[in-house]
C-alpha positions as CSV (number, residue, x, y, z in Angstrom):
1,M,91.3,123.6,111.3
2,P,88.0,122.8,112.9
3,R,86.3,119.8,111.8
4,K,83.6,120.3,109.4
5,K,80.1,120.7,111.0
6,V,77.5,118.2,110.2
7,T,74.2,120.1,109.3
8,E,72.2,117.5,107.8
9,V,71.3,113.4,107.6
10,S,69.6,112.3,104.6
11,G,67.1,109.8,104.6
12,N,69.0,106.8,102.8
13,G,71.9,107.0,105.4
14,G,73.9,109.7,103.3
15,I,75.8,112.7,105.7
16,K,75.3,116.1,104.3
17,R,78.2,118.8,105.2
18,K,78.4,122.3,104.9
19,R,80.4,123.6,101.9
20,A,84.3,123.9,102.6
21,G,86.5,126.5,100.5
22,G,90.0,126.0,99.9
23,K,92.3,122.9,100.1
24,K,90.9,120.0,101.8
25,K,92.3,118.8,105.0
26,E,92.0,115.5,107.4
27,R,90.1,115.9,110.0
28,E,90.9,117.6,113.7
29,F,92.3,114.3,115.9
30,S,90.2,115.5,118.8
31,S,87.2,112.8,119.5
32,D,85.0,115.3,119.6
33,D,81.8,113.7,118.6
34,E,80.9,115.8,115.3
35,F,77.3,114.6,115.7
36,D,77.1,116.0,119.5
37,D,74.8,118.8,118.6
38,F,72.7,117.5,116.0
39,E,68.8,116.6,116.1
40,E,67.5,113.6,115.2
41,Q,64.1,116.1,113.9
42,E,66.4,118.0,111.6
43,N,65.7,116.9,108.6
44,T,62.5,114.4,107.1
45,K,63.4,114.6,103.3
46,K,64.9,111.4,101.9
47,P,66.5,112.3,98.4
48,G,67.0,109.3,96.5
49,K,70.6,106.9,96.7
50,P,73.1,107.0,93.9
51,A,72.3,104.2,91.2
52,A,74.9,102.0,92.0
53,K,74.1,101.8,95.2
54,S,70.4,100.9,95.2
55,G,69.5,97.1,95.9
56,L,72.8,96.0,97.6
57,Q,72.7,93.0,99.7
58,P,74.5,91.5,102.6
59,V,77.6,89.0,101.4
60,T,75.9,85.7,101.6
61,V,77.4,82.0,101.1
62,P,75.5,79.1,101.1
63,D,76.3,76.6,103.9
64,D,76.7,73.8,102.1
65,I,80.2,75.5,100.6
66,K,80.8,77.8,103.9
67,E,83.9,76.7,105.8
68,K,83.8,75.0,109.1
69,I,86.9,76.3,111.5
70,K,87.5,77.4,115.1
71,L,89.8,80.3,115.5
72,D,92.6,80.0,118.3
73,L,93.2,82.8,121.1
74,P,96.9,84.2,121.2
75,K,99.3,81.5,123.0
76,V,100.3,83.6,125.6
77,K,98.9,84.5,128.7
78,G,99.8,87.4,131.5
79,Q,99.0,90.3,134.0
80,L,97.9,93.6,132.4
81,L,100.0,96.9,133.2
82,I,98.6,100.3,132.1
83,F,100.4,104.1,132.3
84,G,99.2,107.5,131.2
85,A,96.5,109.1,131.4
86,T,93.3,107.7,132.2
87,N,90.6,110.8,132.3
88,W,89.2,109.1,129.5
89,D,86.3,112.0,128.7
90,L,89.5,114.6,128.5
91,I,91.6,112.5,126.3
92,G,92.0,113.7,122.9
93,R,90.0,116.9,123.7
94,K,90.2,120.1,124.7
95,E,87.8,120.5,127.7
96,V,85.6,118.1,129.1
97,P,81.8,117.7,127.2
98,K,78.9,119.4,129.2
99,A,77.4,116.1,129.9
100,Q,80.4,114.5,131.4
101,A,81.1,117.7,133.5
102,A,80.6,115.4,136.6
103,F,84.1,113.7,135.5
104,R,86.2,116.4,135.1
105,N,88.7,115.9,137.6
106,L,88.4,111.9,137.7
107,G,91.2,110.1,136.2
108,Q,95.1,111.1,136.5
109,N,98.3,110.5,134.7
110,L,99.7,107.0,135.6
111,W,103.6,107.7,135.4
112,G,104.9,104.3,136.3
113,P,102.7,100.6,135.2
114,H,100.0,100.2,137.4
115,R,97.9,96.9,138.0
116,Y,94.0,96.9,138.4
117,G,92.9,94.8,141.7
118,C,89.6,93.5,139.4
119,L,91.7,91.4,137.3
120,N,94.2,90.2,140.2
121,D,93.0,86.4,139.1
122,V,92.6,86.7,135.4
123,Q,95.1,85.6,133.2
124,V,94.8,87.8,130.5
125,S,95.8,86.3,126.5
126,S,95.4,90.1,124.6
127,V,94.5,93.6,124.8
128,V,93.1,95.7,122.5
129,S,92.5,99.4,121.4
130,G,93.2,102.1,118.9
131,P,95.1,105.3,118.2
132,C,91.8,107.2,118.1
133,A,90.1,105.2,120.8
134,A,89.7,106.1,124.2
135,H,88.5,103.1,125.5
136,S,90.1,99.6,126.0
137,L,89.3,95.7,125.8
138,L,90.9,92.4,127.1
139,I,90.5,89.1,125.8
140,T,91.0,86.7,128.8
141,T,92.6,83.2,127.9
142,E,89.3,82.0,128.1
143,G,87.9,83.8,125.5
144,K,86.1,86.3,127.7
145,L,85.8,89.5,126.4
146,W,86.3,93.4,129.1
147,S,86.1,96.6,128.1
148,W,86.6,99.9,129.9
149,G,87.0,103.5,129.1
150,R,84.9,106.2,127.3
151,N,81.5,105.0,126.7
152,E,79.8,107.9,125.3
153,K,78.3,106.2,122.2
154,G,77.6,102.4,124.2
155,Q,81.3,101.5,122.8
156,L,82.1,99.2,125.9
157,G,79.1,96.9,125.1
158,H,77.2,96.8,128.6
159,G,73.8,98.1,127.4
160,D,74.1,101.8,128.7
161,T,76.2,104.8,128.4
162,K,78.2,105.0,131.6
163,R,82.1,105.6,131.6
164,L,83.9,102.6,133.1
165,E,87.1,103.5,135.2
166,A,88.2,99.8,135.4
167,P,87.8,96.7,133.3
168,K,84.4,94.9,133.2
169,L,83.1,91.8,131.5
170,I,80.9,92.2,128.7
171,E,78.2,89.7,129.8
172,A,76.4,89.9,126.1
173,L,79.0,87.7,124.9
174,A,79.6,85.6,127.8
175,D,78.9,82.7,126.2
176,E,80.8,83.6,123.1
177,V,84.5,82.9,123.0
178,V,85.9,85.5,121.1
179,V,89.7,85.2,120.0
180,A,90.0,89.1,118.5
181,A,88.6,92.7,118.9
182,A,89.0,96.0,117.2
183,C,88.4,100.0,118.8
184,G,87.5,102.5,116.3
185,R,86.9,106.5,117.7
186,N,83.5,105.6,119.0
187,H,83.0,101.7,117.9
188,T,84.0,98.0,118.9
189,L,84.0,95.2,116.5
190,A,84.4,91.9,118.2
191,L,85.3,88.3,116.7
192,T,84.3,84.9,118.1
193,E,85.9,81.5,117.4
194,G,83.5,80.4,115.1
195,G,84.0,83.2,112.4
196,T,81.2,85.7,113.4
197,A,81.8,89.3,114.0
198,Y,80.0,91.5,116.8
199,S,80.0,95.3,116.3
200,F,78.5,98.3,119.0
201,G,78.8,101.6,119.7
202,E,78.2,104.6,117.1
203,N,76.6,103.5,113.8
204,K,75.6,107.4,112.4
205,L,77.9,106.4,109.6
206,G,77.0,102.8,109.2
207,Q,80.5,101.7,110.8
208,L,78.8,98.9,112.5
209,G,78.2,97.0,109.3
210,Q,74.3,96.4,110.7
211,G,72.3,98.0,107.6
212,N,71.6,100.8,109.0
213,Q,72.6,104.2,110.7
214,T,71.4,104.7,114.3
215,D,72.8,107.3,116.9
216,A,74.4,104.3,118.7
217,V,74.0,100.6,119.6
218,L,74.5,99.4,123.4
219,S,75.1,95.9,123.1
220,P,76.5,93.8,120.7
221,A,74.7,92.2,117.9
222,P,76.3,90.4,114.4
223,I,77.1,92.1,111.7
224,Q,75.2,91.8,108.3
225,Y,77.4,89.0,107.0
226,N,76.3,85.4,106.3
227,G,79.4,85.0,103.8
228,Q,82.9,82.7,104.4
229,P,84.0,82.8,108.3
230,L,85.6,86.2,109.4
231,V,89.4,85.6,110.7
232,K,90.5,89.4,110.9
233,V,89.0,92.9,112.3
234,A,89.7,96.2,112.2
235,C,88.8,99.9,113.0
236,G,89.4,102.7,111.7
237,A,87.7,106.4,113.5
238,E,84.6,105.8,111.3
239,F,85.1,102.4,109.2
240,S,85.8,99.1,109.6
241,M,87.1,96.1,108.0
242,V,87.0,92.3,108.1
243,V,88.7,89.5,106.1
244,D,87.2,86.4,105.7
245,C,89.0,82.6,105.5
246,K,89.7,82.7,101.6
247,G,91.4,86.1,101.8
248,N,88.6,88.6,101.2
249,L,88.6,92.1,102.1
250,Y,85.4,93.8,103.3
251,S,84.5,97.3,104.5
252,F,81.9,99.2,105.7
253,G,81.0,102.6,107.2
254,C,82.0,106.3,106.5
255,P,83.8,106.6,102.7
256,E,85.7,109.6,102.8
257,Y,88.7,110.4,101.1
258,G,88.5,106.8,99.9
259,Q,89.1,105.1,102.9
260,L,86.8,101.9,102.0
261,G,88.8,100.9,99.0
262,H,85.7,100.8,96.8
263,N,87.4,103.7,94.0
264,S,84.9,106.2,95.5
265,D,85.4,108.6,97.9
266,G,81.1,108.4,98.1
267,K,80.8,111.9,97.3
268,F,77.4,113.3,95.7
269,I,75.6,116.3,95.3
270,A,72.3,116.0,96.8
271,R,71.1,119.1,96.1
272,A,72.1,122.8,95.3
273,Q,74.7,123.6,97.8
274,R,74.8,120.3,99.2
275,I,77.2,117.7,99.5
276,E,76.3,114.2,100.8
277,F,78.0,111.0,101.6
278,D,76.9,107.4,101.1
279,C,77.8,105.1,103.7
280,E,78.0,101.6,103.1
281,T,75.7,100.3,105.8
282,I,77.0,96.6,105.3
283,A,79.9,94.7,104.2
284,R,81.0,94.8,100.6
285,R,83.8,93.8,99.3
286,V,87.0,95.6,98.0
287,T,87.9,93.7,94.6
288,I,90.5,96.5,92.9
289,F,94.3,96.5,94.0
290,I,96.6,98.3,91.8
291,E,100.1,99.0,91.3
292,K,100.9,103.1,89.8
293,S,104.1,103.4,88.4
294,K,105.9,107.1,88.0
295,D,104.1,108.6,85.8
296,G,100.9,107.3,86.3
297,Q,100.4,104.4,84.6
298,V,97.9,101.8,86.7
299,T,98.0,98.1,86.6
300,P,95.8,95.7,88.0
301,V,97.4,93.3,90.5
302,P,95.5,90.0,90.4
303,N,95.5,87.4,93.0
304,V,96.0,89.2,96.5
305,V,95.1,87.2,99.5
306,V,94.5,89.4,102.1
307,R,96.7,87.9,105.7
308,D,96.4,90.4,107.8
309,V,94.9,94.1,108.2
310,A,95.7,97.5,110.4
311,C,93.5,100.4,109.9
312,G,94.5,104.4,111.2
313,G,92.2,107.1,111.7
314,N,91.6,107.5,108.1
315,H,93.5,105.0,106.6
316,T,94.5,101.2,105.7
317,L,97.3,98.5,105.3
318,I,96.8,94.9,104.3
319,L,99.7,92.4,104.2
320,D,98.7,89.9,101.4
321,S,100.0,85.8,101.2
322,Q,102.8,86.7,98.9
323,K,104.3,89.6,101.6
324,R,103.0,92.6,99.3
325,V,102.0,95.6,101.6
326,F,99.3,97.8,99.9
327,S,97.8,101.2,101.5
328,W,94.6,103.3,100.5
329,G,92.4,106.0,102.1
330,F,93.9,109.7,103.2
331,G,97.1,110.0,102.0
332,G,98.1,113.9,104.0
333,Y,101.6,113.5,106.0
334,G,102.6,110.8,103.5
335,R,100.9,108.0,105.3
336,L,100.1,105.4,102.4
337,G,104.0,105.4,101.5
338,H,103.6,106.4,97.6
339,T,105.8,109.6,98.0
340,E,103.0,111.6,97.5
341,Q,99.9,113.3,99.4
342,K,97.0,111.9,96.8
343,D,94.3,109.9,98.3
344,E,94.1,106.4,97.0
345,M,90.4,104.9,96.6
346,V,91.8,101.7,95.9
347,P,94.6,99.9,97.2
348,R,97.8,100.5,96.0
349,L,101.0,98.7,95.9
350,V,103.8,99.6,98.1
351,K,107.0,99.2,95.7
352,L,109.6,98.6,98.1
353,F,108.0,95.6,100.1
354,D,107.4,94.0,96.2
355,F,110.9,92.6,95.6
356,P,112.2,89.0,96.5
357,G,113.7,88.7,99.9
358,R,111.8,92.2,101.2
359,G,109.0,91.4,101.8
360,A,106.9,92.4,104.9
361,S,105.8,90.2,107.9
362,Q,103.9,92.5,110.3
363,I,102.2,95.6,109.6
364,Y,100.5,98.2,112.1
365,T,99.5,101.5,111.8
366,G,98.7,105.1,114.1
367,Y,96.7,107.6,113.5
368,Q,99.0,109.3,110.6
369,C,101.7,106.6,110.6
370,S,102.1,103.6,109.2
371,F,105.2,100.6,110.0
372,A,105.7,97.4,108.6
373,V,108.7,95.0,109.4
374,N,110.0,93.2,106.4
375,E,111.6,89.6,106.4
376,M,115.0,90.6,108.0
377,G,113.4,92.0,110.8
378,G,114.1,95.5,110.0
379,L,111.2,98.3,111.1
380,F,110.1,100.7,108.5
381,F,108.2,103.8,109.0
382,W,106.2,106.3,106.7
383,G,103.4,109.1,107.8
384,V,104.4,111.6,110.3
385,T,103.8,111.9,114.3
386,N,104.7,115.0,114.7
387,T,102.5,117.2,112.1
388,S,105.2,120.0,113.1
389,R,107.9,118.1,111.9
390,E,108.9,117.0,108.2
391,S,106.7,114.3,106.7
392,T,108.1,111.0,105.7
393,M,106.6,110.3,102.4
394,Y,108.0,106.6,101.8
395,P,109.0,103.7,103.7
396,K,112.2,104.7,105.7
397,A,114.2,102.1,108.3
398,V,114.3,103.2,111.6
399,Q,117.9,103.2,112.0
400,D,118.3,103.0,116.1
401,L,116.4,99.9,115.9
402,C,118.8,97.9,113.5
403,G,119.7,94.7,114.7
404,W,116.2,94.5,117.3
405,K,113.7,91.8,116.8
406,V,110.3,93.7,116.6
407,R,107.5,91.5,118.5
408,S,104.9,94.1,119.1
409,L,104.2,97.7,118.5
410,A,101.7,100.6,119.2
411,C,101.1,103.8,118.2
412,G,98.7,106.6,119.5
413,K,98.9,110.3,117.8
414,S,102.4,111.1,118.8
415,S,103.8,108.6,121.1
416,I,105.1,104.5,119.7
417,V,106.0,102.3,121.8
418,I,107.7,99.1,120.5
419,A,108.4,95.5,122.4
420,A,111.7,94.7,121.1
421,D,113.6,91.4,122.4
422,D,113.2,91.0,126.0
423,S,113.5,95.5,126.0
424,T,110.8,97.9,126.0
425,I,111.6,101.1,123.7
426,S,109.3,104.6,123.4
427,W,109.6,108.1,122.1
428,G,107.7,110.5,120.5
429,P,107.1,114.5,120.7
430,S,105.6,116.4,123.6
431,P,103.1,116.8,125.4
432,T,103.6,113.7,127.2
433,F,101.1,111.7,130.2
434,G,103.0,109.2,131.4
435,D,102.4,107.3,128.4
436,R,106.1,106.3,127.9
437,A,106.5,104.7,131.4
438,Y,109.9,106.7,132.2
439,I,108.3,107.4,135.7
440,D,109.1,111.1,135.9
441,S,107.1,113.6,133.1
442,E,110.3,114.4,131.3
443,V,110.1,115.1,127.8
444,N,112.6,113.0,125.6
445,S,111.6,112.4,121.7
446,E,114.9,110.1,121.6
447,R,114.4,106.2,121.4
448,M,114.6,105.4,125.1
449,R,114.7,101.9,126.6
450,C,111.9,102.0,129.6
451,K,114.0,101.2,132.7
452,N,111.2,100.2,135.1
453,L,110.2,97.5,132.7
454,N,113.7,95.9,132.3
455,K,112.8,92.6,134.2
456,S,109.4,92.1,132.1
457,T,109.0,91.0,128.9
458,L,105.8,92.7,126.9
459,D,104.1,90.9,124.2
460,R,100.9,93.0,123.3
461,I,100.9,96.4,123.5
462,C,98.1,98.9,122.4
463,P,97.5,102.5,122.8
464,V,94.7,104.7,123.8
465,L,95.5,107.9,122.4
466,T,97.6,109.1,125.6
467,T,97.3,106.3,127.7
468,L,99.4,103.2,126.7
469,V,97.8,99.6,128.1
470,R,100.8,96.9,127.7
471,H,100.3,93.1,128.4
472,L,103.1,91.2,130.4
473,Q,104.4,87.8,130.1
474,L,107.2,86.8,131.9
475,E,110.6,87.9,133.6
476,R,113.9,88.4,131.7
477,G,117.0,90.4,131.1
478,S,117.4,93.6,129.4
479,L,119.9,94.9,126.5
480,P,121.9,97.8,126.3
481,L,120.2,100.7,124.1
482,I,122.4,101.3,121.5
483,S,121.0,104.4,120.4
484,K,122.8,106.3,123.9
485,H,126.0,106.2,122.1
486,I,124.7,108.1,119.4
487,L,126.2,111.8,120.7
488,P,129.6,110.1,122.0
489,L,129.5,108.9,118.2
490,G,129.4,112.1,116.8
491,V,131.2,114.1,119.0
492,L,134.3,111.8,118.4
493,L,133.6,111.6,114.5
494,I,133.6,115.7,115.1
495,L,136.9,115.6,116.6
496,L,138.4,113.1,114.1
497,L,137.0,115.3,111.3
498,H,139.2,118.2,112.7
499,S,142.2,116.6,113.3
500,P,145.9,116.3,111.7
501,C,145.4,112.1,110.7
502,K,144.5,111.1,107.5
503,S,140.8,110.1,106.5
504,T,142.0,106.5,106.1
505,E,143.0,106.7,109.7
506,A,140.2,108.7,111.4
507,F,137.4,106.2,109.7
508,S,139.2,103.5,110.8
509,I,139.2,105.1,114.6
510,F,135.7,105.9,114.3
511,M,134.6,102.1,112.8
512,L,137.0,100.8,115.7
513,S,135.0,103.1,118.6
514,L,131.5,102.1,117.2
515,F,132.3,98.4,117.2
516,I,133.9,98.7,120.9
517,L,130.5,100.7,121.7
518,Q,128.2,97.7,119.9
519,L,129.7,95.4,122.4
């Protein structure tokens, strides 16, 4: 289904769309900017804002009670590896836009790990992108931020809209020590060691949090926020999340599907046959957290202190201090983990992780799916990576990875890559563009170890739609892939079921074979 066409932008910052009949669907994954054909002078009328939003002021905390913090960089260093598609203007699109026609044939599919020559002497501390982004960031061990990739809205922060084929230092942040960053579809957030967040890129939906809505901000600028220092940042496709040092969560940007967590999808009728989305242009605190029973009874959840946040295209996960997981936003394909596809307007507790000893320690999101690692080290998945297959409506353990210690995970639109123990494991449906590091172009949806990375340990992995950028730390050995034994075990089980031996004997033979294979 084509993405809804934007027809007008109101003076108060809301987005007007044509009315669409039938069942509501999520926007297509394509990164085509739905505002490309928009004319700035298209509409000058300024209908009034809803009363509930009038007079909203930036978060402010007096200096005498504001915490003083200094965030640390990740305590790892290494080299950057990249493989997959590198035609940044074509990634996630059917064809290159006319404005980027000159780059139509620029960029290639990298079927194996490659390095950038400009980074030979650069020690990398962290690498960042997003499941719906076509640009990437890296943070050096000195806290300097580099960027490259698509740049149609200035999301690279270099003061222009020129595409970059290789990483380049963001000069505007050269005097800052950047410790974390996040990438949306066409915007970027960067967090400094003092807890200040900078934003740049597209701002038509207020996703930069700078108190206005403009076409683009080409250079980094602080968000409109004067509260406690920030410690976490995350970006969805067209919205952003930040967490302060007290564990409070704030959001801004497009409120569609309730993805901002403010108990509303931001819709209101501006005039006849016109629906407007009232966007949040400054950081607004998320205050309501709930638990919902099977019969629909809603119970508030108190004392939620947010420790981590992760955003998909149109949904969000948080991890709190009690190792509970909450999710909200677009509910399609079960990505929220609540056994239903309803949108959630406020953070709702994912019940599987609300038991002693079964809490979560890590959370990750793909474009239409979610992941969590529990206290026991087990990886859980819900949602979908291939919309032509059955959805997983609630968290389920990834059985093929039982016993593996997951250190990092990244998910693009469909491909998933995990750094576990001393190995790198990837899987996903076709089409592929080298983003799984299998060297050749063979498609395989099973979980496989990347053989060409056997002697490497990857500490940080991040997706760029169909590209995977990985951070290499050091050389180690590799572990066998248990999933390779699934086929022979299945054949053995079938033969035993049709053999004349007793069921207890057959079961004993099967378990003995399983034990030998695992050795």
